[in-house]
N, C-alpha and C positions, 0 to 999 in steps of 0.2 A: 331794679331798686332792695336793696337788702332790711329786712325788717326785726331788726335786733332788737328795738327798743321796747315791742309785746309783748312785756310780761305782767302780773300782777302788782310787784312790791312796785315796781318803775312808776306804773300809775297812782298807786295810791298815795305813794311820796307826792308824786306830784300834786296830786292832788290836796294832800294836807295842808302843803306849801303855798300851793296858785289860791286853796278857799281859806285860809287863813286871815280874812282883807283888817287893813286897818288905814283908817283915811291918812294917819303921819306916813308910816309907809308907801301908801301910793303917792304921796308928795317926794317923800327921800327918793325914792326908785325912780319918778321919774326925770328928776337930776341926774342921782349919784350914778344910773347903768352909765351914760356915755361915758366917764371914766375906763368902762371897759371897751371903747372902738379903739381903733388902730392912730386914730389920731394922737389918743391920748400918748401909743406908745413911742410914739415919733415924736412926739413933742418931749418927753424923757429922755431918747436919746438925744436930743438936741442941745437938751441941758446938762447930761454929760461931756457930752463933746465940744460944748463952748466951754465949760467947767475943764475941761483936760482931765475928766474924771479917768482913773486908770482901769474904773470898771466900763468905759464906753466900749472897749470890741470885742470882750464876751457878751455883754449886753446885744449888740448890735449882731453878733451871730448866732445867738439865742431865739433875738425876736425872730429872724430870718426864718432859723429851723423848723422854728414852732406855728408858725404861718404856713412854710409851705408843707407840712402835716396835717393841717387842719386845712387848710384846700383840698391837697388831695385825700383825706378821708371826707369829707362834704362831697365832693365831686362823686365819689366813686361809689360812696354805700347811699347816698340821697335820702338818707331818711327825712321823713314828712317833718313838720313841728308837729308839738301837742294839741293845737289850736286845729291843722286837718285832718288828726285823729278819734279824737277827744270829743265830747259834746260838755258844754258849760266851763267852757275856760276862760278865767278873765285873760286879759289881753292890754296889754300897757302899752304897746308900740306897734309901728308898722314892722311888718320883719320882710327880710328877703331871705335867699341863700336857700341851703337845708339846715337839720336840726342837728344832725350828729357829725362830730363835736362841738361842745361850745368854745370858738374862737375866743370869745373874751374871757370863760375860765381860764382857757390856754395861757391868755396874754397875760389878764391878773399875774396868774401864779410866775409866768418869766420873768415878769417887772420884780413881783416882792423878791423872790429867791435871787434874784442880779443887783439888789440894790441892799438886801440884806448885810452882808458882810461890808464896814465901811460904814454903815449908817450909824447917826448918834444911838445911843441908847434909848432914847426917848422916843424915837420913831421906830422902832422895832417892832413894837406890837401896834402898832399903825397899816405897817408892812406884811403882818400877819392877819392882822386881819383882814384887809384887803381884799384877797383873790377870796377868801369865807363871803365876804359881802357881797362880791361881786355875782358869785356865784348860785348864791342865793335867792338874789335877785331875780337874775335868768326865770330861774324858776318860778318866783313868786309875781314875775308880770307875765307868765306864761310864754316864754320864748324858747323855753327848753326843758326836756328831760330832765332829774335829776341824772339819769347815768350819762348823758351828756356831758352835764357840769364836772363828774366824778373823771370821765375819760379828759375833757379839758385839762381840768388838775395835772393829770400824769402824764399828759403831752407835754405840758408844765415843765413839771419838776424832770423828765428824763431829758429835753433837749436842754434845758439848764445842765443837768449830771455830764451829758454828751461834750456840751462846750468846756466843763471845765475840765474832763479827762483829756480833752485834747488840748488845753493851755497848763 
């Protein structure tokens, strides 16, 4: 197991976010985090397919690519979750698998980028806020270190761009 996350700034940022509690944020993230799970990505894909949306093929390829990259990194690096490494972690969900990178962050970024072009102007700010809220929530809920989230976002961006270059 490689411990790539054991540096002071990563831990300080984690505690800054994870220990900045508010009851309304607790309620919000207990529900909103579900929009970072694989079933939501599948739901978006089904909606694009049913609507014969021209973005469907790029979406499907980008989502598959980011999922493969995330799983490969999780199983090869096997980084521990914050609650397994640090004391006094506020944890708002049951966790499985390993920490690095954040699959929810990668998926949310991929979804946002795939849907951005061709979406109504009023929806674009929501699409841009979506991966930010998911990523922040992963740290707030105690599931990930900030580095997990940033690398997850980067994976989403790179996978989206690779699929765009290929098409």
